[in-house]
N, C-alpha and C positions, 0 to 999 in steps of 0.2 A: 260669463261667456255669452256672446251674442250668437243665437242659432240662425238657421237659414231663413226661417219666417221673419224673424226680427231684422235680418239684413235686408230682406226685400222691402219691409216697411220703411226702413231708414232710407232706402233708395227713393221710395215714393214721396216721403214727406220732407226730406232734406237733401235729396240728390247726392247721397253719400254711398260710394262703393267701398270706401275704407275710412279709417279714422281721419278726420279733417286736420288741416294744418292750423296751428294757432290754438286759441282757447276753446274748450268744448266741455259739455256735460251731457252724457247720455243716460237716460233713465229707461229701464226695461222692467216691466211687470212690477212697478212700484218700488224699485230699488236702484241704487247707483250701478251703472254698468261701464263707466269710463269717465275720466275727468282729466283735463289738462289746463294749466294756467300759464300766463306769460308775464313778462316784466311789468306790463301795464294793465293787465286784466286779471283780477283775482276772483275765484269762485269759492264760496264758503258755505258749507252745509248749515242749515238752520238747526237750532237745538230745541226749539219749542214746538215745532210743527214740521211736516214734510215740506221740503223745498230747499232752495238755495238763494244766496245773495250774490249778485254779480256786480263787482265794483270795478269801474273803468276809470283810470287815472285822468286828471285834467290834461288836455292837449293831445291825447292819444289819437293818432291818425292811421287810416288805411289798415285797420285790424278788424277781425270778425270774431264772433262767438257763435258756436252751434250748440243748441240746447234741445235736441229732439227727444220725444217720448214715444216708446213703442209698447203696446200691450198685446200679448198673445195668449194670456191665461184667461180662458173663458170664465165669466162670472166675477172677475176682479173689478172693483170699483176704486179707481185710483184718484187721489186728490193731492194737488201740489200747489204750493205758494212760492212764486219766484219774484224777487225784488231786484230791480236794476237801478244802479246809481251811475249815471253817465256824467263824468266830470266836465267842468267848464271848457268850452272850445274843443271838445273832442269831436271826432267825425268817424263813426264806426257803423258796422252792419251786424245785426243779430238775426240769426236764422233759427226759427223754432219749428214747431209742427208736431202733430201726433198721428200715429197710425195704429189702428186696432184690427186685430185678426180674431174673429169669433168662430169657433168650430163646434159649439154646442148650443143648448137651448136657453142658457142663462144670459141675462143682459150683461154686457161688458161696457164699462164707461171710464172716461177720463175727464176730470174737471181741473182746469188749470187757471189759477188766479195770478195774473202777471201785473205788477205795478212798476211803472217807469218814472224815475225822477231824472229829468233831463236838465242839466245845468246850463247856466248862462252861455249863450253863443254856441252851444253844442248842436250837432246834427246827428240824428239817428235814422237809419233805414232798418225797418223791422219787417221780416218776411215770415209768414206763418201759413202752413198748409195742413189740412186735415183730410184723412183718408181712411176708409174702412173696407174690409174684405172678409172672406171666409164663407164657408157653406153652412154654418150654424144658423139655427132659427132665432137665436137670441139677438136682441137689439144691440147695435153699436151706437153708443151715445157719447157725444162730446159737448161740453159746456165751457167754452173759453170765456174768461173775463179779463178785459184789459183796462187798466186804469192809468191815465197819463197825467203827469204834472210837468208842464213846460215852464221853465223859468224865463226870464227876460231874454229875448232874442234867440231862444232855442227853436229848433224845428225837428219834426218827426214825420217820416214817410212810412206809412203802414200798408202792407200788401197782404191780404188774406185770401186764401183759396180753399174752397170745398167743392170738389167736383164729383166724387164717387163714394158710395158705400156707407154714408153716415145716416142712420135711421132717424135720430132725433138730435137737435142741437138748439141751444139757446146761446147766442153770441152777443155778449154785452161789452160795450165799449163806452167808457166815461172819461171825461177830461176836463182839466182846468188850465186855462192858458193865461200867461202873464203878458206884459207889454211887449209888442213886437214879435211874439212867437207865432209859429205856424204849424198846423197839423193837417196832413193830407191822408185820407184813407181811401184805398181802392179795394173793393170786395168783389169776389167772383164766386157764385154758388150755382150748383145744379142739383136738383132733387128729382128722384124717380120713384116708381112704385108708390108706397104709402108713406114715404119719408116726410118729415115735418121740420122746417127750419125757421127759427125766429132770429132776426137781427134787431138789436136794440142799441141805438146810439144816443148818448146824452152828453152834450158838450157845453161848458160854461166859458164864454168869451169875456174874461174879466179885465184884461189889460188893454190899454190903448194901442190901437193899430195891430192887434192880434188877428189871426184868421184861421178858419177851418174849412176844409173842402172835403166832403164825404160823397163818394160815388160808389153805388152798388149796381152790379150787373148780374142778372140771374136768369136761369132757365128752369121752369117747372114743368115736369112731364108726368104722364100716367095719372095717378090719383094723388099726387103729392100736394103739399100745402106749404106756402111760404108767407111769412109776415115780415114786413120791413117797417120798423118804427124809428123815427129820428126826432130828436129834440135839441134845438140849438137856442141857447139863451145869450142874447147880445147885451152885455152889461156895461159896455163902454163904446167908444168909437171903434168899430171893428167890422170885419167882413165874414159872413158865414154862408156856405153853399151846401145844400144837400140834394142829391140826385139819385133816383131809383129808376132803372131801366130793366124791364123784365119781359121775357118771351114766355107766353103761356101756351101749353100744348095739351092735347088729349082732354082729360077731365080734371085737370089740375086747378088749383086755386091760388091766387096771389093777392095779398092785401098790402097796401102802402098807406102808412099813417104818419104824415109829417106834422111837426109842431115847431113853430117859430115864435120866439118871444123877444121883443125889442124893449129893453129897459133904458135905452139911451137914444137921443134924437139922431145920433150919427151911427147907429148900428144898421148896417146894410145886410139884410138877410134874404136869401133866395132858396126856394125849393122847387125841384122839377121831378115829375113822375110820369112814366110812360109804361103802360102794360098792354101787350097786344100779341097777336099770333104772327107767325112768319107769313110774309106777303107771298101770294101765289105766283106773282110774276118773277120773284126771286128764284123760286124753285124751277119754274119753266125755263128761265134763262140758263141756269146751270144744266138742266136736262138737255138743252139744245147743244151743249158742249160735250155730251156723251155720258153724263152721270145719270144713275138711276135716281128715282125720287128719294129713296132712303139716303143715298150718298149725298145728294144735293142738300137735304135737310141737315145732315151731319156737318157738312162744310159750313153752312150758315151758322149753326150753333157754335162750332169751334171758332169761327171768326168773331162772333159776337162776344165770346168769353176770353178773347186774347187780351 
């Protein structure tokens, strides 16, 4: 049974007011809390470790899968392995996300290891949101790992968001791309207080004419610390782009560490990084429209993270 705290977390991480239509698997405090399959999407519990296999039939179109996780038991350290098998020429959406509510002094965490096998010609949109709350002194920790295998002509659009309440996170994304495949990643992060966030991308562009486009936008406030690491290896005629844009405020710290390796004469690899404070003229312009300095700052940050 989903309680009121867990319902609120589901709303935050998956925009769910009720059980979704279509296939879904809800995990609450380390245990199954609801599951539904469809004619084209099967969800099977693993027998050797915690987690599920999501199997999407070839040619499946216009269907979605919700797989949110909520943790409201203070001190719980949740670990889950989810494997996704997207059949050839499918076109689907997977909505994940994790919400943690900590009410005590113990650290509460969730580690999710997600592995995607995207078949030839298939397209996947993957949306993941992380959120923490609660008045407890214990840390809210999330360590998502995403591993992507794109077959020939496959594509995956990945959208990840972490805006509030996560004290420590190591976000790892790795991928291997075959010929003609394409991976796009758009990440949004905001850290406050003493929070620490590490983003670690490592992509191998193995197939001819494959491509990867990784864009991270972040805001670091107070005494928080962010680290952005990206490694793109061009092993064939391919295109790779990595971009890190960050706003730094107060006494925060932001580190960007790009690495590009071209192992083929036709590997075209680009990295862009920009770290800076909010321009004073932006704030002044909004204040002339009637906003306070605090409201102007908030509007700029919200627009940057859209």
